[in-house]
VMD Tcl script that draws the C-alpha trace (Angstrom):
set ca {
  {0.00 0.00 0.00}
  {2.75 2.44 0.89}
  {4.47 1.81 -2.42}
  {1.39 2.79 -4.40}
  {0.95 5.96 -2.33}
  {4.62 6.81 -2.86}
  {4.30 6.18 -6.59}
  {1.20 8.39 -6.76}
  {2.92 11.19 -4.85}
  {5.93 10.88 -7.10}
  {3.78 11.06 -10.22}
  {2.01 14.15 -8.88}
  {5.34 15.76 -8.02}
  {6.60 15.18 -11.56}
  {3.37 16.60 -12.97}
  {3.76 19.70 -10.80}
  {7.41 20.03 -11.79}
  {6.40 19.86 -15.46}
  {3.82 22.61 -14.95}
  {6.35 24.84 -13.19}
  {8.90 24.29 -15.94}
  {6.31 25.09 -18.62}
  {5.39 28.31 -16.82}
  {9.05 29.31 -16.55}
  {9.52 28.67 -20.27}
  {6.48 30.81 -21.11}
  {7.82 33.62 -18.92}
  {11.19 33.46 -20.67}
  {9.53 33.52 -24.08}
  {7.45 36.54 -23.04}
  {10.58 38.37 -21.89}
  {12.34 37.58 -25.15}
  {9.31 38.79 -27.12}
  {9.21 42.04 -25.15}
  {12.91 42.61 -25.80}
  {12.40 41.94 -29.51}
  {9.51 44.40 -29.72}
  {11.44 47.04 -27.77}
  {14.46 46.69 -30.04}
  {12.23 46.94 -33.10}
  {10.51 50.04 -31.74}
  {13.87 51.70 -31.06}
  {14.59 51.75 -34.80}
  {11.20 53.16 -35.81}
  {11.20 56.88 -36.42}
  {8.24 58.83 -35.10}
  {5.74 59.77 -37.76}
  {5.81 63.48 -38.54}
  {2.26 64.54 -39.33}
  {1.79 67.83 -41.15}
  {0.35 70.62 -39.06}
  {-3.04 71.93 -40.19}
  {-2.95 75.21 -42.07}
  {-5.64 77.70 -41.05}
  {-9.13 76.42 -40.33}
  {-9.44 74.28 -43.43}
  {-10.96 70.93 -42.43}
  {-11.21 71.82 -38.76}
  {-15.02 72.15 -38.66}
  {-17.48 69.91 -40.42}
  {-21.08 71.09 -40.60}
  {-23.56 68.26 -41.10}
  {-27.27 68.85 -41.41}
  {-29.84 66.12 -41.79}
}
mol new
graphics top color blue
foreach p $ca { graphics top sphere $p radius 0.5 }
foreach p [lrange $ca 0 end-1] q [lrange $ca 1 end] { graphics top cylinder $p $q radius 0.2 }
display resetview
């Protein structure tokens, strides 16, 4: 009886260890992805939008 309980506890421990290792791998992949996105964003130049000239296109009058 004690052998089967020990085997069950061992199997559960290995299952828990596998879950912890999978979580650690996901966290590492997320960190790597964040670093990749940050490095890609560092090379992107900000978009220079033209400033509006006068009041053209500022107000839109809609009547129904």
